[in-house]
Every structure is written in C-alpha cells, then in structure tokens.
Phi, psi and omega in degrees: 000323174299318182292325177295315182296320182296318179300313176307304183294321183277344180272347182293137170218168177286130181248131189244002177222136188229145172290163176274359184297133182285152178276122176306147183293328179292326180291314178299318178304315187290325179298314187293312182297321177293318180302321184292343177285352182295147177289149177212160178302121185055023179062025186284342179050061190275060176203162169229163178224120182261120180265120186250121178234329186295136187300320179292328181287313181299326176298314176297323179288323184294337178289346180259003182265165181242145179057219182295342181296339177297314182293320183294322177290325172293328185274322183292131178293343178217139177232128180254122176254106177275129183235124177271134183271120180272002174228065184295346178295340181285347175273346189306313181302314178299316180293321176296321174300316177299315179297320179297314178302332183268358176080024181278161188303142184292325180303314181294323178291323183278341176273353182302320183297316184294317184297315181298318185303318184285317183276318185224020180306139181266163180099153184294319180299315176302319184295315180299317181295316179297309181301317180294322181291320179301309184296321181290319187267347185302318179302335188251328178203162182290122169225153184298143170286141179286138171226148179294154183308320189293326180284328176297315186286325184296317179311304180295318181303316183289333170302316182292321175304321183294319178294322177303307185298323180284325175294320175298320180291326177294345175255016180079017177270147173268156173206158178221124180270129182235143181244350182276088177199166174265106188301318179301317181292320176302315179295317181292321179295330182251010183059029178286122185298154184299336183291349181258149173242142178255102178287321178211158175241137186231119175277144186212147180168180177282124181298143168294142177296139180237146174295314176244112176283121185294152176292163177301145180295145184300152170230149173308154175298133186304338181284351173274348184249324189251138177231154182257099176088309180224151183302133177091341178285134188295141176240031183302320183300335182296328193247013169304133181282000000 
C-alpha cells in the first residue's frame, strides 16, 4: 500500500491539456466520495464543490478566469470549483443530526456550537472575543490561536482539494489547481451564495498525450522544510541513505 501511494503522490503533476473524453459517472462518483472522506475541523465539512461539466456552463465559467486558465476551463471536460463556507455555524444543525444518527456522544453533540464559536465562529465580534481570550490566557495556559473564519474554513477546504487531486490521479485523470480568476464573477456564474469564498478552481480530465513528459517540478532540499524536534534543528539524518 505504501508503494502504491508513494507512486501515486509522486507521479502527479499539473496537467494543462485535456482530451475531450467525458469522465464516466462511476469514476466521478468514486472521486467525489473519496474527496468527502478528507478530514475537517470538528468534522464540520465547511465547504461545497460545484462540478461543472456542461459545455455551455464551462464557457460561462471560462469568462471569469484569467490568462491561460480561460483555455483550460473551456478544454477540460470537468471543472471542480471548491467553495469555503464563511458562516460555518449554519451547518451545525445538519452536523448535529448526522452525529446523532451515527450514535456519537450527547455531550459532543451539544458542545459542537461552542467549540465552533471559539475556533471558527464568524463575525467581527466573535473574532474580537476569540482574539482577546487568546491573548489574555496564553501566558497562563494553552489556548488556540485566533484565526479569521476564512482561514479556518480554507484549511478544511484545501484538505478536501488535496484528497480530490489524489483521487483523480488514481483513476488516470489529470488536474490543475488554479487561483487566477475573478472570485465575484465565479460566484455569480455558478449561483454561489455570498457566504462562500472560492479558494481554488480545479480542471480535471484525461491528459492529452505528450511526446516528452516533463520531469517533476523541483522541490526545496528537504532539510529546508523539515526539522528535528525544534524549528531550525537539522533533520539531515532523516534523509541519510
């Protein structure tokens, strides 16, 4: 299993040219259900994914893109638009219902709104309260660091995106994560409510054959990224042959 995952993760690259072949329904279903298994804060799943396959819809969506992303959206048979929920508290009733059906503890179910309010509660007042509590109590005990709701929801959304990319790769599909677009126009084109923000748009499809497969994009030396025990402490021994 480790070898299979390693191959899958390391062979993935951004694909910028796609065949017109439609993605079979059973493969799409598997990709989406696998995506949904991604972890999220309090299992709140604070995101939505709009799957755009219709040619006319993709044409409309392409007008919201920048640069070469216009062509990619027109060409790819499927475009996944990920949207992060900036008002995650509105999901609480559905999540509590899900937790109840799954037989989770009554205490956890009742505490969910309070936990969310502290970690990802929306609104300037909630943010100010969380920031104040964090600053006041940090000298005395460990408390979560305040982050804006958009950052909290983006974290969970991007975990789902990462899972989507690998699920697509496992079926031989290529993908490209794009940030170059007009978010307001994207929301308007796809009827996405204002309470959502779009971190990325992902094109997907079977890659066009290429004569020369480019080498993997470079990465920093791992000792510049990973540290042993404390930030800055060399982890060179982790990578000894």
